[in-house]
C-alpha positions in Angstrom: 124.1 100.1 87.9 121.0 100.7 89.4 119.7 104.1 90.0 116.9 104.6 92.5 115.4 107.3 89.9 114.2 104.7 87.6 111.3 103.7 90.0 110.4 107.9 89.4 110.4 107.7 85.6 108.4 104.2 86.1 106.3 106.3 88.2 105.9 109.4 85.7 105.4 107.2 82.7 102.1 105.7 84.5 100.5 108.7 85.5 97.5 109.6 84.0 97.6 113.1 83.5 101.2 112.6 82.3 103.7 115.9 81.0 106.8 115.7 79.3 109.7 115.4 81.8 112.8 117.7 82.0 115.6 115.4 84.0 117.7 118.4 85.8 121.0 117.5 87.1 125.1 118.7 86.8 126.9 117.5 84.1 128.4 113.4 84.0 125.5 112.9 86.9 123.8 110.3 84.6 121.4 111.9 82.9 121.8 110.6 79.4 122.6 106.8 80.7 119.4 106.7 83.0 117.0 108.3 79.8 118.6 105.6 77.6 118.4 102.8 80.2 114.7 103.4 81.0 113.8 103.8 76.9 115.5 100.0 76.7 113.7 98.4 79.8 110.1 99.8 79.5 109.6 101.1 76.3 109.4 98.9 72.6 111.4 101.7 71.1 113.3 104.9 71.8 113.3 108.1 69.9 116.9 109.4 70.7 117.4 113.0 69.3 121.5 114.7 70.3 120.9 118.5 70.1 124.3 119.1 70.5 126.0 120.9 67.2 123.1 119.6 65.4 122.0 121.9 62.8 118.9 119.7 61.5 117.2 120.1 64.7 117.8 123.6 64.9 116.3 124.3 61.7 113.3 122.1 62.6 112.9 124.0 66.1 113.3 127.7 64.4 110.2 126.8 62.2 106.7 125.9 63.0 106.3 123.6 66.4 103.2 121.7 64.9 103.7 118.3 66.5 102.5 116.1 63.5 105.6 117.9 61.6 107.9 117.9 64.5 107.0 114.1 64.9 107.7 113.5 60.8 111.1 115.2 61.5 112.1 112.7 64.5 111.2 109.8 63.0 114.0 110.9 60.0 117.0 111.7 62.7 116.5 108.9 64.5 115.7 106.1 62.3 113.0 105.1 64.3 109.2 105.0 64.0 107.4 106.7 66.7 103.9 105.5 68.3 102.5 107.0 71.0 102.0 104.0 73.2 105.7 102.4 73.1 108.0 104.7 71.9 110.1 106.7 74.4 110.8 110.6 72.7 114.1 111.7 74.3 115.8 114.8 73.8 119.5 115.1 74.8 121.3 118.0 75.5 118.1 120.2 75.0 119.6 124.1 75.7 121.3 123.9 72.7 118.1 124.6 71.1 116.2 126.6 73.4 112.9 126.7 71.0 112.7 122.4 71.7 112.2 123.1 75.1 109.3 125.8 74.2 107.9 122.6 71.8 107.4 120.7 75.5 104.3 122.8 75.7 102.7 121.6 72.8 103.4 118.1 73.0 101.5 119.0 76.3 98.5 120.9 75.4 98.0 119.0 72.1 99.9 115.6 71.9 99.7 114.4 75.6 99.7 111.0 74.4 103.5 111.3 73.2 105.8 109.8 76.0 108.8 112.8 76.0 111.6 112.8 78.3 114.6 116.0 78.2 117.8 117.1 79.4 120.2 118.5 79.2 123.6 120.1 81.1 123.3 123.7 82.7 119.6 124.4 81.7 119.5 126.8 84.5 121.7 128.9 82.6 122.1 128.4 78.9 118.5 129.7 78.5 119.0 132.0 75.5 117.3 135.5 76.1 113.4 135.5 74.7 113.1 131.9 74.8 109.6 130.6 76.4 109.8 128.1 79.1 106.8 125.8 79.2 106.2 127.0 82.7 103.8 124.5 83.8 103.5 122.4 81.2 106.2 120.1 82.1 107.3 118.3 85.2 110.8 117.9 86.6 112.9 115.6 88.1 116.4 116.2 90.0 119.4 113.6 89.4 122.1 113.6 91.8 125.4 111.6 92.1 124.9 108.1 93.3 123.9 108.2 97.3 125.2 105.7 99.3 122.9 103.0 99.1 123.1 103.7 95.6 126.9 102.7 95.7 126.5 99.4 97.8 124.1 98.3 94.8 126.7 99.2 91.6 129.3 97.4 94.2 127.4 94.4 94.2 126.5 94.9 98.0 122.6 94.3 97.7 122.3 92.5 100.8 123.7 95.1 103.5 121.7 97.6 101.4 118.7 95.8 102.0 119.7 95.2 105.3 119.8 98.8 106.3 115.9 98.7 104.7 115.1 96.7 107.6 116.0 99.1 110.3 117.4 95.8 112.1 119.9 97.6 113.9 121.0 94.5 115.7 122.0 92.7 112.9 123.2 95.9 111.2 125.6 96.1 114.1 127.0 92.9 113.4 128.3 94.2 110.0 129.5 97.4 110.8 132.8 96.5 110.0 131.9 96.1 106.5 129.5 99.1 106.2 132.3 101.5 107.7 134.7 100.2 105.4 132.4 100.5 102.2 131.7 104.3 103.8 135.6 104.8 103.7 135.6 104.0 99.7 132.6 106.2 99.2 134.0 109.0 100.9 137.2 108.8 98.7 135.0 107.3 94.8 132.2 109.0 96.0 129.0 108.9 93.4 129.8 110.1 90.2 128.8 107.6 88.1 132.1 107.0 85.8 134.1 107.5 88.9 132.0 104.8 90.4 132.3 102.5 87.7 136.0 103.0 87.0 136.0 102.1 90.6 133.9 99.0 89.8 136.3 97.8 87.0 139.7 98.5 88.4 139.4 98.6 92.2 142.5 101.6 91.9 142.5 104.7 93.6 144.5 106.6 91.3 142.2 105.8 88.8 139.3 107.1 89.8 140.9 109.9 91.4 142.3 111.0 87.3 138.6 110.5 86.6 137.4 113.4 89.3 140.3 115.5 88.3 139.1 115.4 84.9 135.4 116.0 85.9 136.8 119.0 87.6 138.7 119.8 84.5 135.6 119.6 82.9 133.8 122.2 84.9 136.2 124.4 84.7 135.7 124.7 81.2 132.3 125.1 81.4 132.7 128.5 83.0 134.7 129.6 80.3 132.3 128.1 77.8 129.4 129.3 79.1 129.4 131.6 81.4 129.5 135.8 80.9 132.9 136.5 80.7 133.2 138.8 83.2 131.6 136.7 85.6 134.4 133.9 84.7 137.2 134.8 87.5 134.3 135.4 90.0 133.1 131.2 89.4 136.5 130.2 89.7 137.5 132.1 92.3 134.2 130.8 94.3 134.5 127.3 93.3 138.0 127.3 94.5 137.2 128.3 98.0 134.5 126.2 98.5 136.5 123.3 100.3 138.8 125.3 103.0 135.2 127.3 103.5 134.0 123.7 104.6 137.0 122.7 106.7 136.7 125.8 109.0 135.8 125.1 112.5 132.6 127.5 111.5 131.3 126.4 108.3 129.3 129.4 107.4 130.6 130.9 104.1 132.7 134.1 104.4 133.1 136.2 101.5 136.3 137.6 103.0 138.0 134.3 102.2 137.5 134.4 98.4 139.6 137.4 98.7 140.1 139.8 101.1 137.5 142.5 100.8 135.0 140.6 98.9 131.6 141.9 98.9 128.2 139.2 98.6 127.3 141.7 95.6 130.4 141.1 93.8 129.7 137.2 94.1 125.9 136.7 93.2 125.8 136.0 89.7 129.0 133.8 90.3 126.4 132.0 93.5 123.4 132.0 90.9 125.4 130.3 88.5 126.8 127.2 90.0 123.5 127.0 91.6 121.7 126.6 88.5 124.3 124.1 86.7 124.1 121.9 89.9 127.6 121.9 91.0 126.8 123.4 94.4 124.3 123.3 97.1 123.1 126.2 99.3 121.9 125.3 103.0 120.6 128.4 104.8 120.6 129.6 108.4 117.1 129.3 110.2 116.7 132.6 112.4 114.0 130.3 114.6 113.1 126.7 114.3 109.8 127.2 114.1 107.0 126.0 110.9 107.4 126.6 108.2 111.1 126.9 108.3 111.4 128.7 104.9 110.0 131.4 106.6 112.7 132.1 109.2 115.6 131.7 106.5 118.5 134.4 107.3 119.2 135.3 103.5 122.8 136.6 104.9 124.1 133.3 105.8 124.4 130.4 104.5 126.8 127.0 104.1 127.7 125.5 100.5 128.9 122.3 99.8 129.4 120.9 96.5 127.8 118.1 94.5 129.3 115.1 95.5 131.9 113.7 98.3 134.3 112.4 96.0 134.6 115.4 94.3 135.0 117.5 97.8 137.8 114.9 98.2 139.6 115.2 94.9 139.6 119.0 95.4 140.8 118.9 98.9 144.0 116.6 98.0 142.5 113.6 100.3 145.5 111.0 100.8 145.2 107.9 100.0 147.0 106.7 103.3 143.5 108.1 104.9 141.2 105.1 103.9 144.0 102.9 105.9 144.3 104.3 109.2 141.7 103.6 111.4 138.6 106.2 111.1 140.9 109.1 110.1 139.1 110.0 107.0 135.6 110.7 108.6 137.9 113.2 110.4 139.9 114.4 108.0 139.3 118.8 107.5 137.9 118.9 110.2 134.9 116.4 109.4 133.9 118.7 106.6 133.7 115.5 104.3 131.5 113.9 106.8 129.0 116.9 106.9 129.7 117.2 103.0 128.4 113.4 103.0 125.6 113.4 105.1 124.0 116.6 103.1 124.5 114.5 99.7 122.4 111.8 101.5 119.9 114.1 102.6 119.6 116.0 99.2 119.0 112.5 97.2 115.4 112.5 99.5 112.7 114.3 98.1 111.1 114.8 101.6 113.7 116.9 103.0 115.0 120.3 102.5 117.7 120.7 105.1 118.5 124.0 106.6 121.0 124.6 109.9 120.4 126.5 112.8 123.0 128.7 115.1 122.3 130.8 118.0 122.4 134.9 117.7 124.9 135.4 120.6 126.6 132.0 121.2 128.7 129.3 119.3 125.9 127.1 119.2 125.0 125.8 115.9 123.1 122.2 114.8 124.2 120.8 111.6 120.9 120.2 109.9 118.0 121.0 110.7 114.4 119.6 108.0 110.7 119.4 108.4 109.1 115.8 108.7 105.2 116.3 108.9 104.6 118.6 111.8 107.9 118.2 113.7 111.3 120.0 113.2 114.1 117.5 113.2 117.6 118.7 114.6 120.4 116.7 113.4 123.9 116.9 114.9 127.1 115.6 112.7 129.5 113.8 114.5 132.7 112.9 112.6 134.2 110.5 115.5 132.5 108.5 117.8 133.1 111.1 120.2 129.7 111.4 121.3 129.4 114.9 123.0 127.1 117.2 121.2 126.9 120.1 123.4 124.8 122.3 121.0 122.3 119.6 120.4 121.8 119.2 124.2 121.2 122.9 124.8 119.1 123.3 121.2 116.9 120.1 123.1 116.3 122.3 126.3 115.1 125.2 124.8 113.1 124.0 122.3 112.2 120.4 123.3 111.7 118.7 119.7 109.7 115.6 119.8 112.8 113.4 117.9 116.6 114.9 118.0 118.9 112.6 115.9 122.8 112.7 116.3 124.4 110.7 113.3 128.1 109.4 114.3 130.5 106.9 113.9 128.8 105.2 116.9 126.7 102.2 116.9 122.5 103.1 116.8 121.1 103.8 120.2 117.8 105.6 121.1 117.5 107.4 124.0 114.5 109.5 125.5 114.9 111.7 122.8 118.0 111.6 121.2 118.6 108.9 118.8 122.3 107.8 117.3 122.2 106.7 114.2 125.7 105.5 112.5 126.7 107.7 109.7 126.4 104.3 107.1 122.4 104.3 108.1 122.1 108.3 107.4 119.5 107.2 104.5 116.7 106.1 106.9 116.6 108.9 108.7 112.9 109.1 108.0 112.1 105.7 108.8 113.3 106.4 112.4 110.8 108.8 113.1 108.0 106.8 112.4 
């Protein structure tokens, strides 16, 4: 399985002023696999340390954080002679020993010659009170479920993913039937590595759904195991409310749909917990599409998405028959799967921070907005081939953006100011702006 993040790791390895790297991401998005794969393919040796239930490491890091002392202990623990120029040091489940995180500061300041990568689930929520986090002394990399492009590569469709990179839409359109069939598969399977691997091996959608349900159950267990006891019921309720919130015509998050009379302040901790452990994405509303977008956030209005379209399809009860009935899968649950799919592809692009816009006194709404250079780009998402986009047209008349994009099941089409980009080509959205 080829992950685009390997390229980021190679760049990190070759940086002159490299710092220890922390990989962030939800449980089961492939953090352990990618660290080990990178160590295997780009270093002579790797010293892998798992901190989960590891009393020896807990004892080691509770003492003096002298790097030479730590390296000696890591060599004994891993059975690998650590040499700065050819060994990757991997700290896995590092949140279980918070002082191991603190030690990264000393690797950065006193021993920058060592290549150190750390990762752990729930890093944002599991830090113990009083833990000294190495602010400014580490680099970060976010890891997400497989994007559609990565899914194409993983399923043996490298030629189709390569064709998308060419932006030759005449040729791309001639293969649209294949792209649409694979996109249907992606809506159901999603990008969680275990679900994708299972699908590649078995081609059995039922087994894929069993994998997804196990993952969802593991997340539920994490709520009980790691979250504050008083917050657990609200975390469960908020998490369970995301699919029905997305299935509304207006996808703005409404606390009253969690339970009658619910208030924001009651669920602030629950929402932050889910955000910190990477299980949900929050897309804020913008009051005005002006630069910089972040300055015009409406903190009381937002949309929530889950981390993966396949998990959303499992949580929503997507019927397998939907894959067989034309393009019905794209319109299921009022197109919420399609908006989730688009958001998921956007967040994997480090150059895009998505927001959305809605008018104050009308129903007009633009599904996503993002900055590209000095331009603000509106993006309308259409689940079907119906290209009527009244909100986008009124937005364009009002604000006259240089670019406007509609993504749908229809073919690529470039008009005076509006470009229709097929859903299966959304990963190349920045390329069409050049």
